[in-house]
C-alpha positions in Angstrom: -42.1 12.3 -5.8 -42.5 12.8 -2.2 -42.3 9.5 0.0 -43.5 9.8 3.7 -41.6 12.8 5.3 -38.7 12.5 3.0 -37.9 14.4 0.3 -36.4 13.1 -3.1 -33.9 15.8 -4.6 -34.5 16.0 -8.4 -31.0 16.8 -9.9 -32.9 17.8 -13.3 -35.2 20.4 -11.5 -32.2 22.2 -9.8 -30.4 25.3 -11.3 -27.6 24.4 -13.4 -25.0 26.0 -11.1 -26.5 24.2 -8.1 -26.3 20.9 -9.8 -22.5 21.5 -10.9 -21.5 22.7 -7.5 -23.4 19.4 -6.1 -21.3 17.2 -9.0 -18.0 18.8 -8.0 -18.6 18.5 -4.4 -19.5 14.6 -4.6 -16.5 14.1 -7.1 -13.9 15.8 -4.8 -15.5 13.6 -1.7 -14.8 10.4 -3.7 -11.3 11.6 -5.0 -10.7 12.6 -1.3 -11.5 9.1 -0.2 -9.8 7.1 -3.0 -6.5 9.4 -2.4 -6.7 8.6 1.3 -7.4 4.9 1.0 -4.4 4.7 -1.5 -2.1 6.6 1.1 -3.3 4.4 3.9 -0.4 2.1 5.1 -2.0 -1.5 5.3 1.1 -3.2 6.1 2.4 -0.9 8.8 2.8 -2.9 12.1 1.2 -1.2 15.1 2.1 -3.4 18.0 5.9 -2.5 19.2 6.5 -6.3 20.0 5.4 -7.2 16.1 7.6 -4.7 15.1 10.7 -5.7 16.7 10.0 -9.3 15.4 9.6 -8.1 11.8 13.1 -6.1 12.3 14.7 -9.1 13.6 13.7 -11.5 10.7 14.7 -8.5 8.3 18.1 -8.7 10.1 18.2 -12.6 10.0 17.4 -12.6 6.5 20.2 -10.3 5.5 22.5 -12.1 7.7 21.7 -15.2 5.7 21.7 -14.0 2.4 25.1 -12.3 3.0 26.3 -16.1 4.4 24.8 -17.5 1.0 26.6 -15.3 -1.2 30.0 -15.6 0.6 29.2 -19.6 0.6 28.6 -19.7 -3.2 31.6 -17.3 -3.7 33.9 -19.3 -1.9 32.7 -22.6 -3.6 32.9 -21.0 -7.0 36.7 -19.7 -5.9 37.3 -23.7 -4.7 35.9 -25.2 -8.5 38.0 -22.6 -10.4 41.4 -23.6 -8.2 40.6 -27.3 -8.9 39.9 -26.7 -12.5 43.3 -24.6 -12.6 45.6 -27.4 -11.0 
């Protein structure tokens, strides 16, 4: 069926080899697109200043975690000493 100057492509009218090649090509394009979208890193910071802020924030959180762990350890140690005396 022709609509205006555009031509519809009927897959049923194609030879089987051409239809198979078209199907494999479209499937490969779709798989390639999905692979690209899953490999794309949406979380990567492009701005150098934002990257530096994120690095400082990460270091600060790590430092705070270490301090919290040490404080809790000292509190447990003090509680044990009070219980032993």
